[in-house]
C-alpha positions in Angstrom: -16.6 -7.6 1.2 -14.7 -4.4 3.3 -11.4 -3.7 1.9 -10.4 -4.1 5.5 -12.0 -6.7 6.3 -10.2 -8.9 3.1 -6.9 -7.5 3.9 -7.3 -8.8 7.1 -7.8 -12.9 6.9 -5.6 -14.5 7.8 -6.2 -17.9 5.1 -6.0 -15.5 1.8 -5.7 -17.5 -1.3 -2.1 -16.3 -1.9 -1.3 -16.6 1.2 -1.8 -20.2 1.4 -0.3 -20.8 -2.0 3.0 -19.4 -1.0 3.3 -21.1 2.0 2.4 -24.3 0.4 4.9 -23.8 -1.9 7.5 -23.3 0.4 7.3 -26.2 2.5 7.2 -28.6 -0.4 10.2 -27.3 -1.6 11.9 -27.1 1.8 10.8 -30.7 2.3 11.6 -32.1 -1.1 15.6 -30.7 -0.5 15.3 -32.1 3.2 14.8 -35.5 1.4 17.0 -35.5 -0.8 20.4 -34.3 1.9 20.9 -34.3 5.1 22.8 -31.1 5.3 19.2 -29.6 4.5 16.5 -29.2 7.5 13.1 -27.5 7.9 11.2 -26.6 11.1 7.8 -23.7 10.8 5.7 -22.2 13.6 2.5 -20.7 14.5 -0.2 -18.9 16.2 -3.6 -18.8 16.1 -5.1 -16.5 18.3 -8.1 -14.6 19.6 -8.0 -11.6 21.4 -10.9 -8.9 22.8 -11.2 -5.9 25.4 -13.6 -4.3 27.3 -14.0 -1.1 25.6 -13.5 0.7 21.8 -12.2 4.3 23.1 -8.8 2.6 22.0 -7.8 -0.4 19.5 -5.1 -2.5 21.7 -2.1 -3.7 19.4 0.6 -6.1 20.0 3.1 -3.4 19.0 3.5 -0.1 17.0 4.3 -2.5 13.6 0.4 -3.1 13.5 -2.0 0.0 11.5 -4.8 -1.4 13.2 -5.7 -3.4 16.5 -8.3 -5.5 18.3 -11.4 -3.5 20.4 -14.4 -4.6 21.9 -15.2 -8.0 19.6 -12.5 -10.9 18.5 -10.2 -10.4 16.4 -7.9 -12.8 15.1 -5.3 -10.7 13.6 -3.5 -9.0 16.4 -1.5 -12.2 17.6 -1.9 -15.0 14.7 0.9 -15.7 12.2 2.7 -18.4 10.4 6.8 -19.3 9.8 8.7 -21.5 8.3 12.5 -21.8 8.3 15.1 -23.2 5.6 18.5 -24.3 6.7 21.8 -25.7 4.5 24.9 -26.8 6.3 27.0 -27.7 2.9 30.2 -27.8 5.0 31.1 -28.0 9.0 31.6 -24.2 9.4 29.2 -22.7 7.2 25.2 -22.2 7.5 22.2 -20.6 5.4 19.0 -19.6 7.1 16.1 -18.3 5.8 12.8 -17.6 7.3 9.4 -16.8 5.8 7.0 -15.7 8.0 3.5 -14.0 7.6 1.6 -11.9 10.6 -0.4 -8.7 10.8 1.6 -5.9 9.3 1.6 -2.3 9.1 0.3 -1.9 6.0 -2.8 -4.0 7.1 -2.6 -7.9 5.9 -0.7 -10.6 6.1 1.6 -10.8 3.1 4.6 -13.2 4.3 7.5 -10.8 3.9 11.4 -13.0 4.7 11.8 -12.1 8.2 15.5 -13.8 8.3 18.6 -14.5 5.1 22.2 -14.8 6.6 25.1 -16.8 6.1 26.3 -17.8 8.6 30.2 -18.8 9.5 32.0 -20.2 12.8 35.8 -20.6 11.6 36.1 -22.1 15.4 33.4 -23.9 17.6 33.2 -20.3 20.1 33.1 -17.5 17.7 30.1 -17.1 14.8 30.2 -15.1 12.0 26.7 -13.7 10.1 26.0 -11.8 7.7 22.4 -10.5 5.4 19.1 -9.8 6.8 19.1 -10.9 10.9 16.1 -10.4 12.9 16.8 -7.8 15.8 18.0 -8.4 19.5 17.6 -5.1 21.2 16.3 -6.9 24.1 16.8 -10.2 25.5 14.2 -13.2 23.9 13.4 -10.2 21.5 14.4 -12.0 18.2 11.6 -14.5 18.5 8.6 -12.4 20.2 7.0 -14.3 16.9 7.2 -18.3 17.8 4.9 -18.1 19.8 5.5 -21.4 21.4 8.8 -20.5 22.8 7.1 -17.9 25.4 4.6 -19.0 28.4 3.0 -16.1 28.0 0.2 -15.8 24.9 2.1 -12.6 23.1 5.6 -10.6 24.8 4.3 -8.6 27.6 3.1 -4.8 25.8 4.6 -2.7 28.2 8.4 -3.6 27.4 8.7 -4.5 24.1 5.9 -1.8 22.4 8.5 -0.5 21.6 10.7 -2.6 19.4 8.8 -2.6 15.7 12.0 -3.5 14.1 11.9 -6.8 13.5 15.2 -7.6 11.4 18.2 -5.1 9.6 20.0 -5.5 6.7 23.9 -6.4 7.8 26.8 -8.2 10.3 27.1 -9.3 13.5 29.6 -11.2 15.6 29.2 -13.4 18.4 32.3 -14.8 21.1 31.2 -17.7 23.8 33.7 -17.9 26.4 34.4 -20.2 29.6 33.6 -18.8 32.4 33.9 -20.3 35.8 30.8 -23.4 35.9 29.2 -21.1 33.2 29.8 -19.0 29.7 29.8 -15.9 28.8 28.3 -14.5 25.3 29.4 -11.2 23.6 28.0 -10.0 20.6 28.1 -7.0 18.4 25.9 -6.1 15.2 25.3 -3.5 12.5 23.1 -2.8 9.9 20.3 -0.8 8.6 16.5 -1.4 9.3 13.6 -2.4 7.5 10.0 -1.4 7.4 7.1 1.5 8.0 5.6 2.9 11.6 1.9 2.9 10.9 0.5 6.5 11.6 -2.7 7.2 10.8 -3.7 5.9 7.2 0.5 7.0 6.3 3.5 5.2 7.0 6.8 6.3 9.0 9.5 5.5 6.4 12.6 3.3 8.9 13.9 1.9 6.0 17.8 2.3 5.5 18.1 3.5 9.3 21.4 2.8 10.8 21.8 0.8 13.8 24.6 -0.3 16.0 25.0 -2.4 19.0 25.7 -5.6 21.2 24.9 -7.6 24.4 27.3 -9.6 27.2 25.3 -12.1 28.7 25.8 -15.4 31.5 24.8 -18.4 31.4 25.4 -20.8 34.4 23.0 -23.8 35.3 19.4 -22.6 34.7 20.0 -18.8 35.4 20.5 -16.4 32.4 21.7 -13.1 32.5 21.9 -10.4 30.1 23.4 -6.4 29.2 22.0 -5.1 26.2 22.7 -1.8 24.3 21.4 -0.6 21.0 20.9 2.6 19.4 19.3 3.6 15.5 19.9 6.7 13.3 16.7 8.1 12.1 16.5 8.2 7.9 13.2 10.0 7.3 11.0 11.8 9.2 7.3 11.3 10.7 4.3 12.3 7.9 2.9 14.9 10.0 1.8 17.1 7.7 -0.4 14.7 6.4 -1.8 12.9 9.5 -2.6 16.0 10.9 -4.2 17.3 8.1 -6.5 14.3 7.7 -6.7 13.6 11.6 -7.8 16.9 13.1 -7.7 19.9 9.6 -4.0 21.3 11.7 -1.7 23.1 9.6 2.1 22.6 10.5 3.7 25.4 10.5 7.0 25.5 10.8 7.9 25.7 13.9 6.4 23.1 14.8 8.0 20.9 12.1 11.7 21.6 12.9 10.6 21.0 16.6 9.3 17.8 15.6 12.0 16.3 13.2 13.5 12.4 14.0 15.2 12.4 10.6 18.5 12.3 11.6 18.0 11.9 15.7 19.4 9.3 17.3 17.4 6.8 20.0 19.2 5.0 22.2 18.1 1.4 24.0 19.8 0.1 27.5 18.3 -2.8 28.5 18.7 -5.4 31.6 17.5 -9.2 31.7 16.8 -12.1 34.1 15.4 -15.1 33.3 15.6 -18.2 35.8 14.2 -21.5 34.0 14.1 -25.0 36.0 12.1 -27.7 36.5 8.4 -26.1 36.9 9.6 -23.1 37.6 10.4 -19.9 35.4 11.0 -16.5 36.3 11.5 -13.2 33.9 12.8 -9.7 35.1 13.2 -7.6 32.6 14.1 -3.8 32.6 14.8 -1.3 29.7 14.9 2.4 29.2 15.2 4.5 25.9 16.0 8.0 25.2 14.2 9.4 22.1 16.9 11.7 20.2 14.2 13.5 18.9 11.1 15.7 20.8 8.5 14.1 19.1 9.1 11.2 21.1 9.0 10.5 24.8 11.8 9.0 26.3 10.5 5.8 28.1 11.7 3.3 31.2 9.8 0.1 31.4 9.5 -3.5 32.4 8.4 -6.8 33.3 8.4 -10.0 36.3 6.8 -12.8 35.1 6.8 -16.8 37.2 5.2 -19.4 36.4 5.0 -22.8 37.7 4.6 -26.1 35.7 3.0 -28.6 37.0 2.0 -31.9 34.5 0.6 -30.4 31.3 -0.7 -27.4 33.1 1.4 -24.0 33.7 -0.6 -20.7 35.7 1.2 -17.7 35.4 1.1 -14.3 37.3 3.2 -11.0 35.8 3.0 -7.3 36.3 4.7 -4.7 33.8 4.8 -1.2 34.2 5.5 1.8 31.8 6.0 5.3 32.0 7.6 7.7 29.6 8.5 11.4 29.7 8.5 14.8 27.4 12.2 16.5 27.0 11.4 20.2 25.5 8.5 22.1 25.7 6.2 21.6 22.9 6.7 25.2 20.9 3.0 25.4 20.2 -0.9 23.6 20.8 0.0 21.4 17.3 3.7 20.4 17.9 2.3 19.0 22.1 -0.5 17.3 20.0 2.0 15.4 18.6 4.2 14.6 21.1 1.3 13.6 23.4 0.3 10.3 21.2 3.1 9.2 22.6 3.1 9.4 26.4 2.7 6.1 27.9 1.8 5.7 32.0 -0.1 2.8 32.9 0.9 -0.2 35.0 -0.6 -4.0 33.4 -1.4 -7.0 35.9 -1.0 -10.3 33.5 -2.4 -13.6 34.3 -3.2 -16.6 32.1 -2.5 -20.9 32.2 -0.4 -22.8 29.4 -1.6 -26.4 28.7 0.9 -28.6 27.0 -2.3 -31.2 25.3 0.2 -32.6 23.2 3.6 -33.0 21.5 5.0 -28.9 20.0 1.3 -28.0 20.9 0.2 -25.6 23.7 -3.2 -23.4 24.3 -3.0 -20.8 26.6 -5.8 -18.1 27.8 -4.7 -14.8 29.2 -6.0 -11.3 31.1 -4.7 -8.4 31.3 -5.8 -6.1 33.6 -4.5 -2.2 31.9 -4.3 1.1 34.6 -2.9 3.5 33.4 -3.5 7.7 33.7 -6.1 8.9 30.9 -3.3 10.5 29.1 -1.3 7.1 28.4 -1.8 6.6 24.7 0.6 4.6 23.9 1.0 2.7 21.7 -3.2 2.5 21.0 -4.8 3.2 17.8 -7.7 5.1 16.9 -8.1 6.8 20.7 -11.1 8.6 21.6 -9.7 10.7 23.8 -12.5 12.4 25.4 -14.3 9.5 26.2 -10.7 7.0 27.2 -9.6 6.9 31.3 -6.5 5.0 30.7 -8.4 1.4 31.6 -9.0 -1.6 29.9 -9.3 -5.5 30.0 -8.1 -7.6 27.5 -9.3 -11.4 27.2 -7.1 -13.4 24.8 -6.7 -17.2 23.3 -4.0 -18.8 21.6 -3.0 -22.2 20.2 0.6 -22.3 19.7 2.6 -24.9 17.4 6.4 -25.9 16.3 7.0 -28.3 13.8 
């Protein structure tokens, strides 16, 4: 069996054994004391496209993607979350997650591991390994059951390969009229890597700071967010270019494409309405890149779903557009910058069937229509034949327990 095929298999023996051990251990703790809890979530997904000019990925954290053959790697995931409350004001949370990673494996990782302290009912303090909340709904991106769609819309969420940080945050909740206002500030250092061809862009240790302000009243929820990140490492451009195109990277190009020490700013706005059978989302973002190697972008999506019994059909539209900053000094630098360009729109439609308690089946079609130079964030792109058009077909079984 080829090495990549072995790495892409979800149900590997080590993964299954580790999660079984975690489940039995946490279940034993929960049975021993009421202060322990155990929950889990997962997705069994399948996705394919109608072409092989590019490979479709869930976001930048995935090394390879789906093409014109069905793939279970893109959307499948399994997670366990254990909680311990030793006192009324204290809580310890650990979440383990297995998903398709930058290293082409499903090796389990500790996604969250933090201590939470609530000195007053409206103030929450956390420290440890925390999920990222750059955009609204971003911290639950792998809990497929919590989303109406098969996956979070890519034109909006693609730019967030950051799933956790080592740091701390503080959240304050206050009454405001008939609703509540929530605010959160956070600081930490990022984890993980972003795959580039056969290399990895190391983003570990990059400091992040940000926060959001949110208002919720009845079925309405609105949030404005801001975050910024300063990269600690440069792109692995020399190895990538030499392997992929046989190109030598000049010093002027390396200086122009430097990412180390540059800062990226993330601005977002989110609006959610959820009442009775109707659910609607409107999300917008602007990402300002500090490095010449990456294009700044604007993105967003609108989504509406209406539940009829066990069935919820939904329809959505998303758009993303990016533009370069300074003029590249050479064709080599321009080749790198072009790889981060997006100019496309997507119409997506599907249906969710909640056929049993805590179980949901989904089927979805994405019609992607973009320019031929819209290459981000696809993998294995064939620039000579890619025309920017792609149809994506997806199915998933989501569950929580």
